[in-house]
C-alpha positions in Angstrom: 34.0 1.1 -43.7 31.3 -1.4 -45.0 27.7 -0.7 -44.3 27.0 -3.9 -42.4 30.0 -3.1 -39.9 28.4 0.1 -39.5 25.2 -1.4 -38.3 26.7 -3.7 -35.9 29.2 -1.1 -34.6 25.7 1.2 -34.1 24.0 -1.7 -32.5 26.8 -2.5 -30.1 27.0 1.4 -29.0 23.2 1.2 -28.4 23.5 -1.7 -26.4 26.4 -0.3 -24.3 24.1 3.0 -23.6 21.3 1.1 -22.5 23.5 -1.1 -19.9 25.2 1.7 -18.7 23.8 1.4 -15.1 22.6 4.2 -12.4 23.0 4.3 -8.7 20.1 4.1 -6.6 19.8 4.7 -2.9 17.0 2.5 -1.3 15.7 3.3 1.9 13.2 0.5 2.8 10.5 -0.3 5.5 11.0 -3.7 6.9 8.8 -6.3 7.6 6.2 -7.5 4.7 7.2 -4.3 2.8 10.5 -5.5 2.3 9.6 -8.6 0.6 8.4 -6.5 -2.3 10.9 -4.1 -2.0 13.8 -6.6 -2.4 12.2 -7.6 -5.9 12.7 -4.2 -7.3 16.2 -4.5 -6.0 17.0 -7.6 -7.6 15.5 -6.3 -10.8 17.5 -3.2 -10.8 20.6 -5.1 -10.2 19.8 -7.5 -13.0 19.6 -4.6 -15.2 23.4 -3.2 -14.1 22.2 -0.7 -11.9 24.4 -0.3 -8.3 22.0 -0.2 -5.4 22.8 0.8 -1.9 20.3 -0.3 1.0 20.4 2.1 4.2 19.0 0.5 6.9 19.4 0.3 10.8 21.4 -2.4 12.8 18.1 -3.7 14.4 16.3 -4.8 11.2 14.3 -7.7 11.0 14.4 -9.0 7.3 17.0 -6.8 5.7 20.3 -8.5 5.4 23.6 -6.9 5.9 25.1 -8.9 3.1 23.6 -9.5 -0.2 24.8 -10.0 -3.9 21.9 -7.6 -5.2 22.8 -4.4 -3.0 26.0 -2.6 -1.2 24.9 -2.2 2.8 25.0 0.8 4.9 24.4 -0.2 8.4 23.5 2.7 10.6 25.5 3.0 14.0 21.7 3.7 15.5 18.9 1.8 16.0 15.4 2.3 14.7 13.7 1.0 17.9 11.5 -1.3 16.3 11.7 -3.9 19.0 10.5 -7.3 17.7 9.3 -8.4 21.1 7.2 -5.3 21.6 5.8 -5.4 18.2 4.6 -9.1 18.8 3.1 -8.1 22.5 1.2 -5.2 19.9 0.1 -8.0 17.5 -1.5 -10.1 20.3 -3.1 -7.1 22.1 -4.5 -6.4 18.4 -5.7 -9.9 18.0 -7.3 -10.1 21.5 -9.3 -6.8 20.5 -10.4 -8.2 17.3 -11.8 -11.4 19.1 -13.9 -9.0 21.1 -16.4 -8.4 18.1 -17.0 -6.2 15.2 -18.7 -3.5 17.2 -17.9 0.4 16.6 -16.4 0.5 20.4 -14.1 -2.5 19.5 -13.1 -0.8 16.2 -12.6 2.2 18.2 -10.3 0.2 20.6 -8.1 -1.2 18.0 -7.8 2.3 16.3 -6.5 3.8 19.2 -4.1 0.8 19.9 -2.8 1.1 16.5 -2.6 5.0 16.6 -0.3 4.9 20.1 1.9 2.1 18.5 2.8 4.3 15.3 2.9 7.4 17.1 5.6 6.1 19.0 7.1 4.3 16.2 7.3 7.6 14.4 8.7 9.2 17.5 11.6 6.9 17.8 12.3 6.6 13.9 12.5 10.4 13.9 15.1 10.2 16.6 16.9 8.1 14.3 16.8 10.4 11.5 17.8 13.1 13.7 21.1 11.2 14.5 21.6 10.4 10.8 21.2 14.3 10.0 23.8 14.9 12.6 26.1 12.3 11.3 28.3 14.7 9.1 30.5 11.9 7.9 27.9 9.7 6.8 25.8 12.6 5.2 29.1 13.4 3.6 29.6 9.9 2.0 26.1 10.0 0.8 26.6 13.3 -1.1 30.1 12.3 -2.5 28.6 8.8 -3.8 26.8 10.8 -6.6 23.5 8.9 -6.6 21.2 9.3 -9.2 17.5 8.7 -7.2 16.2 7.6 -3.7 14.0 4.8 -3.9 11.9 4.6 -0.7 8.4 3.1 0.8 6.7 6.3 2.2 5.1 4.0 5.0 7.6 6.1 7.1 9.1 9.4 6.1 13.1 8.3 6.3 14.0 8.1 2.4 11.6 11.0 2.0 13.2 13.1 4.3 17.1 11.8 3.3 16.2 12.4 -0.4 15.1 15.9 0.3 18.2 16.7 2.6 20.5 15.3 -0.2 18.5 16.9 -3.3 17.9 14.0 -5.1 15.3 12.8 -7.2 12.5 10.6 -5.4 10.8 7.5 -6.6 7.9 5.8 -4.2 7.2 2.1 -4.2 3.9 2.8 -2.4 0.7 1.7 -0.9 0.4 3.7 2.1 2.1 6.9 3.6 2.4 8.3 7.1 -1.1 9.9 6.5 -3.1 7.1 5.1 -3.8 5.6 1.7 -1.1 6.9 -1.2 -3.8 8.5 -3.3 -5.1 10.5 -0.6 -1.8 12.5 -0.5 -1.5 12.9 -4.2 -4.8 12.5 -6.1 -8.2 14.0 -5.8 -10.5 11.8 -3.6 -14.2 12.5 -4.1 -16.1 10.9 -1.2 -19.2 10.5 -3.1 -17.8 7.6 -5.1 -14.4 7.0 -3.6 -14.8 4.6 -0.8 -12.3 4.9 2.3 -10.3 2.3 2.9 -11.5 1.4 6.3 -15.3 1.8 5.2 -15.8 -1.4 3.7 -18.1 0.2 0.8 -18.0 -0.1 -2.7 -18.2 2.7 -5.1 -21.9 2.5 -5.5 -23.1 4.1 -2.3 -26.5 5.0 -1.0 -27.1 8.2 0.9 -26.5 6.5 4.3 -23.3 5.0 2.7 -21.9 8.4 1.4 -22.6 10.0 5.2 -20.8 6.9 6.8 -17.8 7.4 4.1 -17.3 10.9 5.1 -17.7 10.5 8.6 -14.8 7.8 8.3 -12.7 9.8 6.4 -12.9 12.5 8.8 -11.9 10.1 11.8 -9.2 8.6 10.1 -7.8 11.6 9.1 -7.8 12.6 12.4 -6.3 9.5 13.5 -3.4 9.8 11.0 -2.7 13.3 11.9 -2.5 12.4 15.5 0.0 9.6 14.6 2.4 11.7 12.8 1.7 15.6 12.9 3.5 16.7 16.0 6.6 14.6 15.3 6.8 15.4 11.8 6.2 19.0 11.9 8.7 19.8 14.3 11.5 17.8 12.6 10.6 19.3 9.2 10.7 22.7 10.7 14.2 22.1 12.1 15.6 21.0 9.2 13.6 22.5 6.2 12.4 25.7 7.2 9.2 26.9 9.2 7.3 27.5 6.0 7.3 23.7 5.1 4.6 21.4 5.6 6.1 17.9 6.0 3.5 16.3 3.5 4.9 18.6 0.9 8.3 16.5 0.8 5.8 13.6 0.3 3.7 15.0 -2.7 6.7 16.4 -4.2 7.9 12.6 -5.1 8.8 12.5 -8.8 7.0 9.0 -9.5 4.6 7.0 -7.4 4.7 3.1 -8.3 1.7 2.2 -6.8 1.3 -1.5 -5.5 -2.2 -2.0 -6.7 -4.4 -1.8 -9.7 -8.0 -1.4 -10.9 -8.6 -5.2 -10.8 -8.0 -4.6 -7.1 -9.3 -1.1 -6.5 -12.3 0.8 -7.4 -12.0 3.5 -10.2 -10.9 6.8 -9.2 -9.0 10.0 -10.1 -5.5 9.6 -10.4 -2.3 11.5 -11.3 0.3 11.4 -14.2 3.2 10.6 -12.2 1.2 7.4 -10.6 2.2 4.3 -12.0 0.4 1.1 -11.1 2.5 -1.9 -10.7 0.1 -4.3 -8.8 1.4 -7.7 -9.2 5.1 -6.9 -9.9 6.3 -9.3 -7.4 4.1 -12.3 -9.1 6.0 -14.7 -11.0 5.4 -18.2 -12.7 5.6 -21.0 -10.3 8.7 -22.9 -9.9 8.5 -26.6 -9.2 8.2 -27.4 -5.7 10.9 -29.6 -3.3 10.7 -33.2 -3.8 8.9 -33.9 -0.6 6.4 -31.0 -0.9 5.4 -32.0 -4.4 5.0 -35.7 -3.4 2.7 -34.4 -0.6 0.5 -32.3 -3.1 0.2 -35.2 -5.8 -0.9 -37.2 -3.0 -4.0 -35.1 -2.8 -5.4 -36.7 -6.1 -8.4 -35.0 -7.5 -9.3 -33.3 -4.6 -6.2 -30.9 -4.6 -4.9 -28.8 -1.9 -5.2 -26.1 0.5 -2.7 -23.8 1.5 -3.0 -21.5 4.7 -0.4 -18.8 5.6 -0.9 -15.5 8.0 2.1 -13.7 6.7 5.3 -12.6 8.1 4.0 -10.6 11.4 1.6 -13.1 12.6 3.1 -16.6 13.3 0.4 -18.2 15.0 -3.0 -17.8 16.3 -4.8 -18.1 19.7 -4.8 -21.9 20.5 -8.6 -22.3 20.7 -8.8 -20.9 17.2 -6.0 -23.3 16.1 -7.6 -26.1 17.2 -11.0 -25.5 15.5 -9.2 -24.5 12.3 -7.1 -28.1 12.6 -10.5 -30.0 13.1 -12.0 -28.2 10.3 -9.1 -29.4 8.1 -9.3 -32.7 9.2 -13.1 -33.2 7.8 -12.2 -32.2 4.2 -10.6 -34.8 1.7 -8.2 -32.2 0.3 -4.6 -32.0 1.7 -3.5 -28.9 3.8 -0.3 -27.1 3.6 -0.4 -24.7 6.9 2.5 -22.3 7.8 2.3 -22.4 11.6 4.9 -21.9 13.9 2.8 -22.4 17.4 1.9 -25.2 19.4 0.8 -28.1 17.3 -2.9 -28.5 17.7 -4.1 -31.9 18.9 -7.0 -32.3 16.3 -4.6 -31.9 13.6 -5.6 -34.6 10.8 -3.2 -36.6 8.7 -4.1 -34.6 5.7 -2.7 -31.4 7.1 1.2 -30.7 6.9 2.5 -27.7 9.2 5.5 -25.9 8.0 7.6 -23.0 9.6 7.9 -21.6 6.3 6.3 -22.4 2.8 6.8 -21.3 -1.0 3.9 -19.2 -1.3 4.0 -17.9 -4.9 4.8 -21.5 -6.2 2.2 -23.6 -4.1 -0.5 -21.0 -5.3 0.9 -21.4 -8.7 0.2 -25.0 -8.5 -2.4 -26.7 -10.6 -3.7 -28.8 -7.6 -4.6 -25.4 -5.4 -7.8 -25.3 -4.8 -8.0 -22.4 -2.3 -6.0 -20.0 -0.2 -6.8 -19.4 3.3 -4.9 -16.0 4.2 -4.9 -12.7 6.4 -5.4 -10.5 3.7 -2.1 -8.8 3.2 -1.4 -7.3 -0.3 1.4 -9.3 -1.3 -0.7 -12.7 -0.8 -4.0 -11.1 -2.3 -2.1 -10.1 -5.5 -0.4 -13.5 -6.1 -3.9 -15.2 -5.3 -5.5 -12.7 -8.1 -2.2 -13.7 -10.5 -2.8 -17.3 -10.3 -6.4 -17.5 -10.1 -6.9 -19.0 -6.6 -10.1 -18.1 -4.5 -9.7 -17.2 -1.1 -10.9 -17.8 2.6 -10.1 -14.5 4.6 -9.2 -14.1 8.1 -8.4 -10.5 8.6 -6.1 -9.5 11.4 -5.0 -6.0 11.7 -4.0 -2.9 9.6 -5.1 -3.0 6.1 -6.1 -6.7 5.8 -10.0 -6.1 6.3 -10.0 -3.7 3.7 -8.2 -5.9 1.3 -10.1 -9.1 1.8 -13.5 -6.9 1.6 -12.5 -5.8 -1.9 -11.7 -9.6 -2.8 -15.3 -10.7 -1.3 -17.2 -7.6 -3.1 -15.8 -9.2 -6.2 -17.2 -12.6 -5.5 -13.6 -14.2 -5.2 -13.4 -14.7 -1.2 -15.5 -15.6 1.7 -14.4 -13.4 4.7 -14.5 -14.7 8.4 -14.0 -12.7 11.5 -11.6 -13.5 14.3 -14.4 -13.1 17.0 -16.6 -15.3 15.6 -14.7 -18.0 14.0 -15.2 -21.5 14.8 -15.0 -25.0 13.4 -18.1 -25.4 12.1 -18.2 -21.9 10.1 -14.8 -22.0 9.2 -15.5 -25.5 7.5 -18.5 -24.3 5.6 -16.7 -21.2 4.2 -13.8 -23.8 3.0 -16.7 -25.9 1.4 -18.6 -22.9 -0.2 -15.6 -21.9 -1.8 -14.1 -25.3 -2.7 -17.8 -26.7 -4.1 -19.5 -23.3 -5.5 -17.9 -22.6 -8.9 -18.3 -19.3 -9.3 -15.5 -18.3 -6.8 -13.1 -20.1 -8.9 -14.5 -18.5 -12.3 -14.9 -15.4 -11.0 -11.1 -15.4 -9.7 -10.2 -16.6 -13.5 -11.6 -13.4 -14.7 -9.9 -11.2 -12.3 -6.5 -13.0 -13.1 -7.1 -12.7 -17.0 -7.8 -9.2 -16.4 -4.9 -8.4 -14.3 -2.3 -10.2 -16.6 -4.0 -8.6 -19.9 -1.5 -5.6 -20.0 1.1 -4.2 -22.7 3.9 -5.0 -20.6 4.7 -6.7 -17.1 4.2 -4.7 -14.1 7.9 -4.9 -13.0 9.2 -3.7 -16.4 6.8 -0.9 -16.3 8.3 -0.2 -12.6 11.7 -0.4 -13.9 11.2 2.1 -16.8 9.9 4.6 -14.6 12.8 4.3 -12.2 15.5 4.4 -15.1 13.3 7.3 -16.7 13.8 9.4 -13.5 17.6 8.8 -13.4 18.1 9.5 -17.2 15.8 13.1 -16.8 17.0 13.8 -13.0 13.3 13.4 -12.0 9.7 14.1 -13.6 8.9 17.3 -12.6 6.7 17.8 -15.9 4.4 15.1 -14.4 4.2 16.6 -10.9 1.4 18.7 -10.0 2.4 21.6 -7.8 -1.3 21.7 -6.0 0.2 20.6 -3.2 1.7 24.1 -2.5 -1.6 25.6 -2.7 -3.5 26.1 0.6 -7.0 24.4 1.2 -9.0 27.7 0.5 -6.9 27.7 -3.1 -7.0 24.2 -3.8 -10.7 24.0 -3.5 -11.2 27.4 -5.2 -13.1 28.9 -1.9 -11.6 32.0 -2.3 -12.4 32.5 -6.2 -16.3 31.4 -5.2 -16.3 34.0 -2.3 -14.8 36.6 -4.9 -17.4 35.5 -7.4 -20.2 35.5 -5.0 -19.3 39.2 -3.4 -19.4 40.5 -7.3 -22.5 38.5 -8.0 -24.2 40.5 -4.8 -22.7 43.6 -5.6 -24.1 43.4 -9.2 -27.6 42.7 -7.5 -27.2 45.3 -5.0 -26.3 48.0 -7.8 -29.5 46.8 -9.9 -31.9 46.8 -6.8 -30.3 50.3 -6.2 -30.8 51.7 -9.6 -34.5 49.9 -9.7 -35.1 51.9 -6.4 -33.5 55.2 -8.0 -35.7 54.9 -11.1 -38.9 53.8 -9.4 -38.5 57.1 -7.1 -37.8 59.2 -10.0 -40.6 58.3 -12.3 -43.0 57.4 -9.9 -42.3 60.5 -7.4 -42.5 62.7 -10.3 -46.2 61.7 -11.5 -47.2 61.7 -7.6 -46.1 65.6 -7.2 -47.9 66.3 -10.5 -51.2 64.8 -9.3 -51.0 66.9 -6.1 
């Protein structure tokens, strides 16, 4: 056979090996978390992998039929009632309007703890029924999946992966016990600010005290939400000597939905892979009607406002103030809002039930992004270089917009004090002070300057786990150690005991020699 033919044949064989797809079982979290998980699913599908998504029948956003994945719809609901959750959102907004005091914050934390504890309880009832469904579990085993991809904001995928004995990959920002790093990496409180502290990595003594106190308070908060339910479940199904967080900490790869253009520098681990902005992409052309509206803004440009998937409307008085502020600007405004149409709405404002957020942020005429501070939105703003006016509402949103504010790319307002005047002032400051846009362009440049795209990096590591049946060589076994062992308290106690023993022997020897020497002299003198 001629040499060129051999080369072509070798290339074809290599290509065939590369497109040999694996089988991935996905256990997602609903809501905004599904939006970014679906990006990974679509990319896995495009690379020839067979993806199966397992979800309850009462899912909000996860569709049963999709060209990108097979669907396993459980016969038991997760108990995530949308009406009940909407009531929780409204109670949270009411509490946030009461101010930014310590007691208001405590009330918010208690409200969230109660809600999430109940969600955990209902969720584990669903998992109990899944484990008890012999036919379902047998079909999952027979499918011979190569890995499980899950979001550890709840533990369903973690528990199922360990039950099936499959390698585990996380699409992660939060676990059931808080921010993802805290479960897997060392977190020195001297320079790693706690997410809820709204501090930077340069803390004074007082701020370090505050950081430590917030760390212990929130650790108790997350422990309260998860411990009782998960402890008993894991002990029943995995053994009395297994701590539920060990199941999370033993994941092979942690695909973190952030990076160090957004986070402060901190210790990390070999199996933590940063993929911030993996869902971001160049803007696509807008629909004609929307493009015409954007172009009508002329040199003034456009302001885009949306509050994410969970909050479709604000209290009416705040909505009226925001509409009145928008009406006083020369810019055109595109506002996603499903509530009552404000009476103060200006002719420059277009209200929509839905808007193409990424495509609008990537439009050259977009000047400012008014947002609640969700992770997806903040990363898209960084990717496209659009400064932010933040109106955080709940969960990690205050933490996210504080990060942006600390970098000089956002102006943040509190729901308790926002009105027409300060909202308008914030808009004008971000619109007309060049530093906001200039600093955001620097962040965007830093974020984009990478050796490979974040989505490609995520795909590489998911496929790595499938090829090698895990990534145990990257995973620390420190999670199996007790707190005493991990912090070397036993070693310190042993070394201290040795030092004290040597010191005691030395003192005893000195006393003995003193008595022998000076005691003999005293006898001679007498």
